[in-house]
C-alpha positions in Angstrom: 118.9 100.2 78.1 118.8 97.1 79.0 121.5 96.4 81.1 122.9 92.4 80.9 120.2 89.9 82.8 117.8 92.2 82.0 114.4 90.2 81.7 112.2 91.4 79.3 109.1 90.2 78.2 106.4 91.8 75.3 102.5 91.1 76.3 100.3 92.1 72.9 97.5 92.5 75.1 99.4 96.0 76.3 102.4 96.8 73.7 104.3 97.5 76.6 107.9 95.4 77.4 107.6 94.0 81.3 111.8 95.0 82.9 113.1 93.0 86.1 115.1 96.3 87.6 119.1 94.8 88.1 119.2 93.1 91.0 121.6 94.7 93.7 124.1 93.0 96.8 124.3 95.5 99.5 127.7 94.0 100.7 129.9 94.4 98.0 133.8 95.9 98.5 133.3 99.2 97.4 130.6 100.7 100.0 131.6 100.8 103.2 128.4 100.7 105.0 126.1 98.4 102.7 125.6 96.3 106.2 123.6 99.0 106.7 122.3 100.1 104.1 119.6 97.1 102.9 116.5 99.9 101.5 118.7 102.3 99.9 120.1 99.5 97.6 116.3 98.6 97.4 116.2 102.6 96.3 118.7 101.9 93.6 116.3 99.5 92.3 113.5 101.1 92.6 114.6 104.3 90.4 115.6 100.7 87.6 112.2 100.2 88.1 110.5 103.3 87.8 112.5 104.5 85.4 112.9 101.7 83.5 116.8 101.7 83.0 117.1 105.3 82.9 118.1 105.9 86.8 121.0 102.8 87.8 122.2 104.1 91.0 124.1 102.3 92.9 122.8 101.5 96.7 126.0 103.8 97.6 124.8 106.7 96.0 121.9 106.7 97.5 123.1 106.7 101.1 124.8 110.2 100.6 122.6 111.4 98.8 120.4 111.4 102.2 120.3 114.0 104.8 121.8 110.8 106.6 125.1 110.2 104.1 127.1 108.2 107.5 125.1 105.8 108.6 123.2 106.9 112.8 124.9 104.6 115.1 121.8 104.9 116.9 119.7 104.3 114.7 121.8 103.2 111.0 119.0 102.0 108.5 117.0 104.5 106.9 113.4 104.8 106.8 111.4 104.9 103.3 110.7 108.8 103.6 114.7 109.1 102.8 115.4 107.5 100.6 112.6 109.0 98.5 113.0 112.1 99.1 117.4 111.5 98.4 115.7 110.2 94.6 113.6 112.3 93.8 116.0 115.3 93.9 118.6 112.8 92.7 115.8 112.6 89.7 115.5 116.0 89.2 112.3 115.4 90.6 111.4 112.0 87.6 111.4 109.6 90.5 109.2 110.4 93.3 108.3 106.8 94.8 104.3 106.0 96.9 105.6 106.2 100.4 103.1 104.1 102.8 103.4 103.5 106.0 100.5 101.3 107.1 99.0 100.4 103.4 96.8 96.9 104.0 97.4 94.6 101.6 94.9 93.7 100.1 96.2 97.1 97.8 99.3 96.2 98.0 99.0 93.1 96.1 96.9 95.1 93.3 99.3 97.4 92.8 101.8 94.8 92.4 100.4 92.8 90.4 99.1 95.8 88.2 102.8 97.0 87.4 103.4 99.2 90.4 106.9 97.4 91.9 107.0 98.6 95.8 110.5 98.6 98.7 108.5 96.1 101.4 109.9 96.6 105.6 110.3 93.3 106.9 110.8 91.3 109.7 114.0 89.3 107.5 113.7 85.9 110.1 109.5 85.5 108.6 111.2 84.6 104.3 113.8 82.4 106.6 112.0 81.0 108.4 109.9 79.9 105.0 112.9 79.4 102.9 113.3 83.2 100.8 117.1 84.0 101.0 117.4 81.7 104.1 121.2 81.0 103.7 121.6 84.0 105.4 121.6 84.1 109.1 120.2 87.3 109.3 116.8 87.6 111.0 116.1 91.7 111.2 114.6 94.3 110.0 114.9 94.7 106.5 114.7 96.2 103.0 113.5 93.9 99.9 111.9 95.3 96.4 109.2 93.5 95.7 106.8 93.5 91.5 104.7 90.6 90.1 106.8 88.7 86.8 104.5 89.6 83.7 106.2 86.1 82.2 104.5 83.4 84.6 102.1 86.2 86.4 103.6 85.3 89.6 104.9 87.3 92.5 108.9 87.3 93.3 111.0 89.3 95.5 114.4 90.4 95.1 116.2 91.0 98.7 119.9 92.6 98.4 121.3 90.2 100.3 120.6 87.5 98.5 122.6 87.5 94.6 119.2 86.2 93.4 115.3 86.6 92.2 112.7 84.5 94.3 108.8 83.5 93.2 107.2 83.9 96.4 105.3 80.0 97.2 102.4 82.0 98.9 101.1 86.2 99.0 101.1 86.1 102.5 104.7 85.3 103.5 105.7 88.4 102.0 101.9 89.9 104.4 103.4 87.9 107.4 107.1 88.9 106.8 105.1 93.1 106.2 103.3 92.6 109.5 105.7 91.0 111.9 107.9 93.7 111.2 109.5 95.6 115.1 108.3 99.9 114.8 109.7 100.6 117.8 112.5 98.3 119.1 112.6 99.6 122.2 109.0 98.2 123.1 108.8 95.4 120.8 105.6 97.1 119.1 105.2 95.4 115.6 103.1 96.8 112.6 100.9 94.4 112.9 98.9 91.4 110.0 97.5 93.0 107.2 99.9 96.2 106.9 102.7 97.4 105.3 105.1 99.3 105.0 105.6 100.2 101.5 107.7 102.7 99.2 105.5 102.6 95.9 107.2 103.0 91.4 104.6 104.2 88.8 102.9 101.9 87.7 105.5 100.5 84.4 103.5 97.4 82.9 99.8 98.3 82.5 98.6 101.1 80.4 95.0 100.2 82.1 95.2 101.0 85.3 96.6 103.9 86.3 98.8 104.5 90.1 96.8 106.8 92.4 98.0 110.0 92.6 97.2 111.1 96.7 95.8 114.4 97.5 95.4 114.4 101.0 98.4 113.8 103.3 99.2 113.4 107.2 103.0 114.5 108.7 103.5 112.8 111.8 105.5 112.7 115.5 106.5 110.6 117.3 107.6 111.8 120.9 111.4 114.3 120.3 112.1 117.5 118.6 112.3 117.7 115.8 113.1 120.6 112.7 110.5 123.4 111.8 111.3 126.0 109.4 110.1 128.6 108.0 108.9 129.6 104.3 109.2 133.6 102.8 107.5 133.3 99.3 109.4 130.5 98.0 112.8 131.2 100.3 113.4 129.0 103.8 114.1 131.8 105.6 115.7 129.8 109.3 114.5 126.3 110.9 114.6 126.1 114.9 114.2 123.3 116.7 110.7 122.1 118.4 109.3 119.4 120.8 106.3 116.9 120.9 106.5 114.8 124.9 104.3 112.6 122.9 103.0 111.3 119.2 100.9 113.6 117.7 99.4 114.6 113.4 98.2 117.2 111.5 97.3 117.4 108.2 100.0 118.9 105.1 100.1 119.3 101.8 102.7 117.2 99.1 106.0 117.8 99.9 108.3 120.0 98.2 112.0 121.5 96.6 112.4 124.6 98.6 115.2 126.5 98.2 117.4 127.4 101.2 120.5 130.5 100.8 123.8 129.3 102.3 123.3 126.1 103.1 120.9 123.2 100.7 117.5 122.3 99.0 115.4 120.5 101.2 111.9 118.6 100.2 109.2 120.1 103.2 105.6 120.2 104.0 103.4 123.3 104.9 101.3 122.2 107.9 97.6 123.4 107.5 96.1 123.0 110.9 97.2 122.6 114.3 99.9 124.7 116.6 101.8 124.5 113.8 100.3 125.7 110.7 102.1 127.7 108.2 105.1 125.8 109.4 108.1 123.1 107.4 108.5 119.9 108.5 111.0 117.7 106.3 109.7 113.9 105.7 111.9 111.8 106.5 114.0 113.4 109.2 114.1 112.9 112.6 110.8 112.2 114.4 108.6 113.6 111.5 107.4 111.0 109.0 104.6 112.6 106.1 102.1 109.4 104.5 99.4 110.2 102.1 95.6 109.6 103.4 
């Protein structure tokens, strides 16, 4: 079903209807953590787009369904992996975003044009510099949702701080904001131009361009502690704290849900090689990211 304000457009070439998700605002009277929930609200909009309106979550609902229902004072925002896991759980597996940490801007552009939507993490000051949402002074790391308006073939962005969709004058404005994202606040390290942190929906417009399905994955560990899980006969039996003194990575499987008697189920990926081979980790948990190779 369509929400009030949805833009619907039928393309005779594909027979599919172009539909914009309902634009949500993170600052609202019903969400005490709205100021920290930009990624959660973009995830709710992504679920709306991915399911063509079947799943109409709010950003607050997404936040409560993550493994960080209350913002961590030291790192209050959510990662793409955290909201992906939440949406997968909330939708019973129907919504399964394709998360990338460093995908190329060319590939991102092609996927948006083909009919996918994406949560994109950006340095908001860059967008403000070009006049997008400049009425709001916030300029730090932020999440937006990006798409391609098939009615007039124009890229658009939705900012959960702004109440209207914004057409992009140039693709480069989006990708500059993505490349300038500060990924390590302690050192000021930025992602780098030409790379994008993004989580893609399925292709909801074009019938001729299939959504790529990754077949290889890697688990990336930042220096610090993380949880390592043991799974026996498809059931979680225990977890223990482990620690790496420096960043490292290992090949792994795609993540899937496992029951854990006495606890909530977990979405885990199995490590395939290295010192952790055979053990499992939770994508999006502290110091753990799983990316499509």
